C-alpha positions as a LaTeX table, in Angstrom:
\begin{tabular}{lrrr}
\hline
Residue & $x$ (\AA) & $y$ (\AA) & $z$ (\AA) \\
\hline
Met1 & 0.00 & 0.00 & 0.00 \\
Lys2 & 2.89 & 2.39 & 0.71 \\
Val3 & 4.31 & 1.86 & $-2.79$ \\
Ala4 & 0.86 & 2.47 & $-4.29$ \\
Ala5 & 0.48 & 5.66 & $-2.26$ \\
Leu6 & 3.88 & 6.87 & $-3.43$ \\
Leu7 & 2.91 & 6.24 & $-7.06$ \\
Val8 & $-0.24$ & 8.31 & $-6.50$ \\
Leu9 & 1.97 & 11.22 & $-5.41$ \\
Met10 & 4.33 & 10.88 & $-8.37$ \\
Asp11 & 4.16 & 12.49 & $-11.78$ \\
Gln12 & 2.16 & 10.05 & $-13.93$ \\
Asp13 & 4.97 & 9.61 & $-16.49$ \\
Ala14 & 7.38 & 8.72 & $-13.71$ \\
Ala15 & 4.82 & 6.39 & $-12.13$ \\
Ala16 & 4.32 & 4.67 & $-15.48$ \\
Gly17 & 8.09 & 4.19 & $-15.68$ \\
Val18 & 8.05 & 2.49 & $-12.29$ \\
Leu19 & 5.31 & 0.13 & $-13.44$ \\
Arg20 & 7.29 & $-0.73$ & $-16.58$ \\
Ser21 & 10.24 & $-1.74$ & $-14.40$ \\
Phe22 & 8.32 & $-4.73$ & $-13.01$ \\
Asp23 & 8.96 & $-7.95$ & $-14.90$ \\
Asp24 & 6.29 & $-9.96$ & $-13.13$ \\
Asp25 & 2.73 & $-9.35$ & $-14.40$ \\
His26 & 1.33 & $-10.57$ & $-11.08$ \\
Glu27 & 3.23 & $-7.81$ & $-9.27$ \\
Val28 & 1.91 & $-5.20$ & $-11.69$ \\
Ile29 & $-1.66$ & $-6.44$ & $-11.22$ \\
Ala30 & $-1.28$ & $-6.42$ & $-7.43$ \\
Leu31 & 0.20 & $-2.91$ & $-7.46$ \\
Ala32 & $-2.47$ & $-1.57$ & $-9.83$ \\
Lys33 & $-5.11$ & $-3.02$ & $-7.52$ \\
Glu34 & $-3.51$ & $-1.23$ & $-4.55$ \\
Ile35 & $-3.42$ & 2.07 & $-6.50$ \\
Ser36 & $-7.12$ & 1.75 & $-7.31$ \\
Met37 & $-7.92$ & 1.34 & $-3.61$ \\
Val38 & $-5.85$ & 4.26 & $-2.30$ \\
Gly39 & $-8.13$ & 6.82 & $-0.67$ \\
Thr40 & $-7.49$ & 10.51 & $-0.13$ \\
Leu41 & $-4.02$ & 11.24 & 1.22 \\
Ser42 & $-3.95$ & 14.04 & 3.76 \\
Glu43 & $-1.08$ & 16.52 & 3.93 \\
Ser44 & 0.32 & 14.69 & 7.00 \\
Asp45 & 0.18 & 11.33 & 5.17 \\
Gln46 & 2.02 & 12.86 & 2.25 \\
Glu47 & 4.70 & 14.32 & 4.52 \\
Ile48 & 5.42 & 10.93 & 6.08 \\
Leu49 & 5.76 & 9.29 & 2.68 \\
Leu50 & 7.77 & 12.09 & 1.13 \\
Asn51 & 10.20 & 12.27 & 4.02 \\
Glu52 & 11.06 & 8.63 & 3.30 \\
Met53 & 11.25 & 8.81 & $-0.51$ \\
Tyr54 & 11.62 & 12.48 & $-1.43$ \\
Asp55 & 14.87 & 12.14 & $-3.39$ \\
Ala56 & 13.44 & 9.37 & $-5.56$ \\
Leu57 & 10.12 & 11.02 & $-6.50$ \\
Gln58 & 8.81 & 13.91 & $-8.55$ \\
Ile59 & 6.29 & 15.49 & $-6.22$ \\
Gln60 & 2.78 & 16.75 & $-6.87$ \\
Lys61 & 1.69 & 19.26 & $-4.23$ \\
Gly62 & $-1.71$ & 19.42 & $-2.55$ \\
Val63 & $-4.22$ & 16.67 & $-1.83$ \\
Ala64 & $-3.70$ & 13.56 & $-3.97$ \\
Ser65 & $-6.12$ & 10.71 & $-4.60$ \\
Gly66 & $-5.77$ & 7.27 & $-6.13$ \\
Gly67 & $-8.52$ & 5.36 & $-7.87$ \\
Leu68 & $-9.23$ & 3.04 & $-10.75$ \\
Asp69 & $-8.98$ & 5.86 & $-13.32$ \\
Leu70 & $-5.49$ & 6.79 & $-12.14$ \\
Ala71 & $-4.40$ & 3.14 & $-12.16$ \\
Glu72 & $-5.67$ & 2.81 & $-15.74$ \\
Thr73 & $-3.89$ & 6.00 & $-16.86$ \\
Met74 & $-0.59$ & 4.77 & $-15.45$ \\
Leu75 & $-1.03$ & 1.35 & $-17.06$ \\
Val76 & $-1.79$ & 2.90 & $-20.47$ \\
Glu77 & 1.37 & 5.00 & $-20.21$ \\
Ala78 & 3.39 & 1.92 & $-19.29$ \\
Tyr79 & 1.90 & $-0.77$ & $-21.56$ \\
Gly80 & $-0.35$ & 0.93 & $-24.12$ \\
Gln81 & $-4.13$ & 0.67 & $-24.26$ \\
Asp82 & $-4.31$ & $-3.03$ & $-25.18$ \\
Gly83 & $-1.83$ & $-4.06$ & $-22.50$ \\
Ala84 & $-3.55$ & $-1.86$ & $-19.93$ \\
Asn85 & $-6.96$ & $-3.35$ & $-20.79$ \\
Glu86 & $-5.63$ & $-6.85$ & $-20.30$ \\
Ile87 & $-4.13$ & $-6.03$ & $-16.89$ \\
Ile88 & $-7.25$ & $-4.14$ & $-15.77$ \\
Asp89 & $-9.44$ & $-7.10$ & $-16.75$ \\
Lys90 & $-7.27$ & $-9.39$ & $-14.61$ \\
Met91 & $-7.16$ & $-6.85$ & $-11.80$ \\
Thr92 & $-10.90$ & $-6.20$ & $-11.61$ \\
Asn93 & $-11.53$ & $-9.92$ & $-11.45$ \\
Thr94 & $-9.50$ & $-10.02$ & $-8.22$ \\
Ile95 & $-11.11$ & $-6.99$ & $-6.56$ \\
Gln96 & $-13.97$ & $-7.85$ & $-4.24$ \\
Arg97 & $-16.41$ & $-4.98$ & $-3.96$ \\
Val98 & $-16.70$ & $-3.70$ & $-0.40$ \\
Pro99 & $-20.19$ & $-2.59$ & 0.68 \\
Phe100 & $-20.35$ & 0.98 & 2.03 \\
Glu101 & $-16.93$ & 1.67 & 0.51 \\
Phe102 & $-17.82$ & 5.37 & 0.28 \\
Leu103 & $-17.55$ & 5.55 & 4.08 \\
Arg104 & $-13.78$ & 5.19 & 3.93 \\
Ile105 & $-13.64$ & 8.99 & 3.68 \\
Val106 & $-16.19$ & 9.72 & 6.40 \\
Asp107 & $-15.13$ & 10.35 & 9.99 \\
Ala108 & $-16.56$ & 7.95 & 12.62 \\
Glu109 & $-18.15$ & 10.76 & 14.62 \\
Gln110 & $-19.82$ & 12.11 & 11.49 \\
Ile111 & $-21.16$ & 8.63 & 10.69 \\
Ser112 & $-22.68$ & 8.38 & 14.17 \\
Thr113 & $-24.30$ & 11.80 & 13.87 \\
Thr114 & $-25.72$ & 11.06 & 10.42 \\
Ile115 & $-27.16$ & 7.60 & 11.14 \\
Gln116 & $-28.41$ & 8.02 & 14.72 \\
His117 & $-32.02$ & 8.59 & 13.59 \\
Glu118 & $-32.03$ & 5.73 & 11.08 \\
His119 & $-33.89$ & 2.49 & 11.79 \\
Pro120 & $-31.82$ & 0.33 & 14.17 \\
Gln121 & $-31.60$ & $-2.44$ & 11.55 \\
Val122 & $-30.07$ & $-0.01$ & 9.06 \\
Ile123 & $-27.50$ & 1.12 & 11.63 \\
Thr124 & $-26.72$ & $-2.53$ & 12.42 \\
Leu125 & $-26.22$ & $-3.37$ & 8.76 \\
Leu126 & $-23.84$ & $-0.46$ & 8.31 \\
Leu127 & $-21.81$ & $-1.33$ & 11.43 \\
Ser128 & $-21.40$ & $-4.92$ & 10.24 \\
His129 & $-19.52$ & $-3.67$ & 7.16 \\
Leu130 & $-17.18$ & $-1.18$ & 8.81 \\
Lys131 & $-13.67$ & $-1.92$ & 9.89 \\
Ile132 & $-13.73$ & $-3.11$ & 13.50 \\
Glu133 & $-11.93$ & $-0.05$ & 14.90 \\
Lys134 & $-14.25$ & 2.38 & 13.14 \\
Ala135 & $-17.35$ & 0.34 & 14.02 \\
Ala136 & $-16.33$ & 0.61 & 17.68 \\
Gln137 & $-15.95$ & 4.38 & 17.41 \\
Val138 & $-19.32$ & 4.74 & 15.69 \\
Leu139 & $-21.09$ & 2.58 & 18.29 \\
Gln140 & $-19.45$ & 4.51 & 21.11 \\
Asn141 & $-20.64$ & 7.83 & 19.65 \\
Leu142 & $-24.25$ & 6.74 & 19.14 \\
Pro143 & $-26.84$ & 7.93 & 21.69 \\
Glu144 & $-26.74$ & 5.78 & 24.81 \\
Asn145 & $-30.42$ & 4.87 & 24.57 \\
Ile146 & $-29.93$ & 2.97 & 21.29 \\
Arg147 & $-26.45$ & 1.45 & 21.70 \\
Ser148 & $-27.53$ & $-1.72$ & 23.48 \\
Asp149 & $-30.33$ & $-2.39$ & 20.99 \\
Ile150 & $-27.87$ & $-2.02$ & 18.11 \\
Ala151 & $-25.40$ & $-4.33$ & 19.85 \\
Leu152 & $-28.09$ & $-6.99$ & 20.37 \\
Arg153 & $-29.18$ & $-6.80$ & 16.73 \\
Leu154 & $-25.56$ & $-7.05$ & 15.60 \\
Ala155 & $-24.95$ & $-10.12$ & 17.74 \\
Arg156 & $-28.04$ & $-11.82$ & 16.29 \\
Met157 & $-27.44$ & $-10.72$ & 12.72 \\
Asp158 & $-27.42$ & $-13.25$ & 9.87 \\
Arg159 & $-26.42$ & $-12.80$ & 6.24 \\
Thr160 & $-28.20$ & $-9.94$ & 4.48 \\
Asn161 & $-29.93$ & $-10.27$ & 1.13 \\
Pro162 & $-27.54$ & $-8.60$ & $-1.41$ \\
Glu163 & $-30.44$ & $-6.69$ & $-3.00$ \\
Ile164 & $-31.47$ & $-5.21$ & 0.36 \\
Leu165 & $-27.83$ & $-4.38$ & 1.11 \\
Ser166 & $-27.53$ & $-2.58$ & $-2.22$ \\
Val167 & $-30.70$ & $-0.53$ & $-1.63$ \\
Val168 & $-29.62$ & 0.53 & 1.87 \\
Glu169 & $-26.16$ & 1.40 & 0.60 \\
Arg170 & $-27.52$ & 3.65 & $-2.16$ \\
Ile171 & $-29.83$ & 5.46 & 0.27 \\
Leu172 & $-27.07$ & 6.06 & 2.80 \\
Glu173 & $-24.60$ & 7.14 & 0.14 \\
Arg174 & $-26.98$ & 9.93 & $-0.88$ \\
Arg175 & $-27.48$ & 10.81 & 2.78 \\
Phe176 & $-23.73$ & 11.11 & 3.36 \\
Ala177 & $-23.12$ & 13.26 & 0.27 \\
Gly178 & $-21.37$ & 16.44 & 1.36 \\
Val179 & $-20.10$ & 15.18 & 4.72 \\
Met180 & $-16.97$ & 13.47 & 3.45 \\
Ser181 & $-13.73$ & 13.59 & 5.43 \\
Gln182 & $-10.87$ & 11.20 & 5.92 \\
Gly183 & $-11.71$ & 7.67 & 7.09 \\
Glu184 & $-11.41$ & 3.99 & 6.32 \\
Val185 & $-13.72$ & 1.08 & 5.49 \\
Gln186 & $-13.34$ & $-2.65$ & 5.51 \\
Thr187 & $-15.87$ & $-5.46$ & 5.71 \\
Thr188 & $-16.14$ & $-7.14$ & 9.09 \\
Ala189 & $-17.79$ & $-10.33$ & 10.18 \\
Ser190 & $-21.27$ & $-10.00$ & 11.60 \\
Gly191 & $-22.79$ & $-11.63$ & 14.65 \\
Val192 & $-21.38$ & $-12.43$ & 18.04 \\
Glu193 & $-17.73$ & $-12.39$ & 16.94 \\
Ala194 & $-18.04$ & $-8.93$ & 15.37 \\
Leu195 & $-19.76$ & $-7.49$ & 18.44 \\
Ala196 & $-17.11$ & $-8.94$ & 20.74 \\
Glu197 & $-14.38$ & $-7.36$ & 18.60 \\
Ile198 & $-16.21$ & $-4.02$ & 18.60 \\
Leu199 & $-16.79$ & $-4.02$ & 22.35 \\
Asn200 & $-13.13$ & $-4.80$ & 22.91 \\
Arg201 & $-12.35$ & $-1.43$ & 21.33 \\
Val202 & $-14.95$ & 0.88 & 22.90 \\
Asp203 & $-14.36$ & 2.62 & 26.23 \\
Arg204 & $-14.91$ & 0.60 & 29.40 \\
Asn205 & $-18.09$ & 2.44 & 30.42 \\
Thr206 & $-19.79$ & 1.82 & 27.05 \\
Glu207 & $-18.68$ & $-1.80$ & 27.09 \\
Lys208 & $-19.99$ & $-2.35$ & 30.63 \\
Arg209 & $-23.36$ & $-0.70$ & 29.98 \\
Ile210 & $-23.98$ & $-2.64$ & 26.75 \\
Leu211 & $-23.05$ & $-5.98$ & 28.31 \\
Glu212 & $-25.28$ & $-5.32$ & 31.32 \\
Asp213 & $-28.19$ & $-4.45$ & 29.05 \\
Leu214 & $-27.59$ & $-7.55$ & 26.93 \\
Glu215 & $-27.59$ & $-9.73$ & 30.04 \\
Gly216 & $-31.03$ & $-8.37$ & 30.89 \\
Val217 & $-32.33$ & $-9.41$ & 27.46 \\
Asp218 & $-30.40$ & $-12.59$ & 26.66 \\
Gln219 & $-28.12$ & $-14.04$ & 29.35 \\
Val220 & $-26.77$ & $-16.81$ & 27.08 \\
Leu221 & $-25.90$ & $-14.39$ & 24.30 \\
Ala222 & $-24.20$ & $-12.01$ & 26.74 \\
Thr223 & $-22.14$ & $-14.92$ & 28.12 \\
Asp224 & $-21.11$ & $-15.95$ & 24.60 \\
Ile225 & $-19.94$ & $-12.41$ & 23.89 \\
Arg226 & $-18.04$ & $-12.15$ & 27.18 \\
Asn227 & $-16.29$ & $-15.44$ & 26.41 \\
Leu228 & $-15.02$ & $-13.98$ & 23.13 \\
Met229 & $-13.86$ & $-10.75$ & 24.72 \\
Phe230 & $-10.86$ & $-9.92$ & 26.85 \\
Val231 & $-11.34$ & $-7.21$ & 29.44 \\
Phe232 & $-8.91$ & $-5.99$ & 32.08 \\
Glu233 & $-10.42$ & $-8.27$ & 34.74 \\
Asp234 & $-9.52$ & $-11.22$ & 32.47 \\
Ile235 & $-5.87$ & $-10.66$ & 33.40 \\
Ile236 & $-6.50$ & $-13.53$ & 35.83 \\
Arg237 & $-6.65$ & $-15.81$ & 32.76 \\
Leu238 & $-2.94$ & $-15.22$ & 32.05 \\
Asp239 & $-0.35$ & $-17.57$ & 33.48 \\
Asp240 & 2.73 & $-16.23$ & 35.25 \\
Lys241 & 4.93 & $-16.56$ & 32.18 \\
Ser242 & 2.46 & $-14.47$ & 30.15 \\
Ile243 & 2.26 & $-11.84$ & 32.91 \\
Gln244 & 6.05 & $-11.59$ & 32.93 \\
Arg245 & 6.03 & $-11.11$ & 29.15 \\
Leu246 & 3.31 & $-8.48$ & 29.45 \\
Leu247 & 5.29 & $-6.55$ & 32.07 \\
Arg248 & 8.08 & $-5.98$ & 29.54 \\
Asp249 & 5.73 & $-3.97$ & 27.30 \\
Val250 & 3.65 & $-2.07$ & 29.86 \\
Asp251 & 4.80 & 1.32 & 31.11 \\
Ser252 & 5.18 & 1.20 & 34.91 \\
Arg253 & 3.24 & 4.46 & 35.34 \\
Asp254 & 0.36 & 3.09 & 33.29 \\
Leu255 & 0.38 & $-0.11$ & 35.31 \\
Ser256 & 0.32 & 1.77 & 38.63 \\
Leu257 & $-2.72$ & 3.75 & 37.50 \\
Ala258 & $-4.44$ & 0.64 & 36.11 \\
Leu259 & $-3.88$ & $-1.28$ & 39.36 \\
Lys260 & $-5.16$ & 1.67 & 41.38 \\
Gly261 & $-8.60$ & 0.79 & 40.05 \\
Ala262 & $-8.14$ & $-3.00$ & 40.14 \\
Asn263 & $-9.10$ & $-5.51$ & 42.80 \\
Glu264 & $-6.51$ & $-7.11$ & 45.08 \\
Asn265 & $-6.48$ & $-10.41$ & 43.15 \\
Ile266 & $-5.35$ & $-8.70$ & 39.97 \\
Arg267 & $-2.79$ & $-6.61$ & 41.83 \\
Glu268 & $-1.33$ & $-9.72$ & 43.41 \\
Ile269 & $-0.95$ & $-11.43$ & 40.02 \\
Phe270 & 1.33 & $-8.60$ & 38.91 \\
Phe271 & 3.17 & $-8.20$ & 42.21 \\
Arg272 & 4.12 & $-11.88$ & 42.42 \\
Asn273 & 5.68 & $-11.68$ & 38.96 \\
Met274 & 7.89 & $-8.72$ & 39.88 \\
Ser275 & 10.99 & $-8.61$ & 41.94 \\
Glu276 & 10.33 & $-7.93$ & 45.61 \\
Lys277 & 11.81 & $-4.45$ & 45.27 \\
Ala278 & 9.76 & $-3.59$ & 42.16 \\
Ala279 & 6.55 & $-4.84$ & 43.77 \\
Lys280 & 7.17 & $-2.73$ & 46.89 \\
Leu281 & 7.87 & 0.37 & 44.81 \\
Met282 & 4.65 & $-0.11$ & 42.86 \\
Arg283 & 2.59 & $-0.67$ & 46.02 \\
Asp284 & 4.04 & 2.55 & 47.45 \\
Asp285 & 3.34 & 4.39 & 44.18 \\
Ile286 & $-0.29$ & 3.27 & 44.24 \\
Glu287 & $-0.68$ & 4.32 & 47.88 \\
Met288 & 0.78 & 7.77 & 47.27 \\
Met289 & $-1.25$ & 8.35 & 44.12 \\
Gly290 & $-4.33$ & 9.58 & 45.94 \\
Pro291 & $-7.76$ & 9.87 & 44.27 \\
Val292 & $-7.77$ & 9.35 & 40.49 \\
Leu293 & $-10.41$ & 9.80 & 37.80 \\
Met294 & $-12.20$ & 6.64 & 36.74 \\
Lys295 & $-11.85$ & 7.83 & 33.14 \\
Asp296 & $-8.05$ & 7.86 & 33.43 \\
Val297 & $-7.98$ & 4.39 & 34.99 \\
Ser298 & $-10.26$ & 3.13 & 32.23 \\
Glu299 & $-7.99$ & 4.52 & 29.52 \\
Val300 & $-4.82$ & 2.84 & 30.79 \\
Gln301 & $-6.63$ & $-0.45$ & 31.46 \\
Thr302 & $-7.92$ & $-0.42$ & 27.87 \\
Lys303 & $-4.39$ & 0.34 & 26.69 \\
Ile304 & $-3.02$ & $-2.66$ & 28.60 \\
Val305 & $-5.80$ & $-4.88$ & 27.21 \\
Gly306 & $-4.68$ & $-3.81$ & 23.73 \\
Ile307 & $-1.13$ & $-4.91$ & 24.52 \\
Val308 & $-2.43$ & $-8.27$ & 25.80 \\
Arg309 & $-4.40$ & $-8.83$ & 22.59 \\
Ser310 & $-1.40$ & $-7.90$ & 20.41 \\
Leu311 & 0.89 & $-10.27$ & 22.29 \\
Glu312 & $-1.66$ & $-13.07$ & 22.02 \\
Gln313 & $-2.04$ & $-12.54$ & 18.28 \\
Ala314 & 1.75 & $-12.67$ & 17.97 \\
Gly315 & 1.74 & $-15.98$ & 19.87 \\
Glu316 & 3.88 & $-14.58$ & 22.69 \\
Ile317 & 1.35 & $-15.12$ & 25.48 \\
Ile318 & $-1.55$ & $-17.48$ & 26.14 \\
Ile319 & $-5.00$ & $-16.44$ & 27.32 \\
Met320 & $-6.56$ & $-19.42$ & 29.03 \\
Gly321 & $-10.29$ & $-19.90$ & 28.48 \\
Asn322 & $-12.99$ & $-21.17$ & 30.74 \\
Ser323 & $-13.34$ & $-24.65$ & 29.22 \\
Asp324 & $-11.47$ & $-27.82$ & 30.11 \\
Glu325 & $-9.83$ & $-27.81$ & 26.67 \\
Asp326 & $-7.90$ & $-24.67$ & 27.64 \\
Met327 & $-6.38$ & $-26.22$ & 30.75 \\
Phe328 & $-2.75$ & $-27.37$ & 30.81 \\
Ile329 & $-1.75$ & $-30.92$ & 31.74 \\
Glu330 & 1.37 & $-31.10$ & 33.87 \\
\hline
\end{tabular}
């Protein structure tokens, strides 16, 4: 994607020359596909790219955008019309259309504001096709009185008829006309897994309220979602080796603040995996901290949960589940 973004910034003749330098047609097709999917590049995005490659590029100032038309223009320059047509045919066969793709340039807060009065099922359908991080931001910014209903509908959601999806998409695209700003879109899974991923990324208060409301409606469903999530209290599901690995990546000040709002069981898990001196220093730090805002504790606990999830995805720690299959045999 970075190479594609750089080509978007380059003079088209120079970009065509870069494309001609590739001997492998598959690489050209893959790169052309990336170019066609590049969204609007902000000034800050351009600065980052240009600082890395400035000496090698001819720069176009201002806001730059990629797209299929630009990819085709570059390919025509590099291979002629017939060659470009052949590559574009191959490329478009590999591109899977993403529903609500237009929302990639709409800010999450603006999405929330625009859709908050839509039917809950429409909001649910839209959330199920956003990238997880953006879906979490949108859900968090929706009015509190509808969030839990949306979450429940999302957890129970099945596949949507493509014709209905297309109609809803066209209606919302007209509704969002004129409110475009930078953003990002990517299809997500629907159902319980998607909701668990979304709730893992909202703030702790939103997460807690939605789960409590879900428990009042469907206890089994709420339990299924909790089992797929990892919240700060689930630190108790980490073994000592995983805690020790986690401690290497967590800032000690963040940990002190996080433990200020944690129960004694969770504190003890961390203390027993520190040196005696380090544990004493942290206990003293927590004692001397005085009253702290719940919001600040929530933020650092969410930050630590993010580190846990990253380490688990990298295979560096193990999160033990609640079933017998997750238990270790000595």
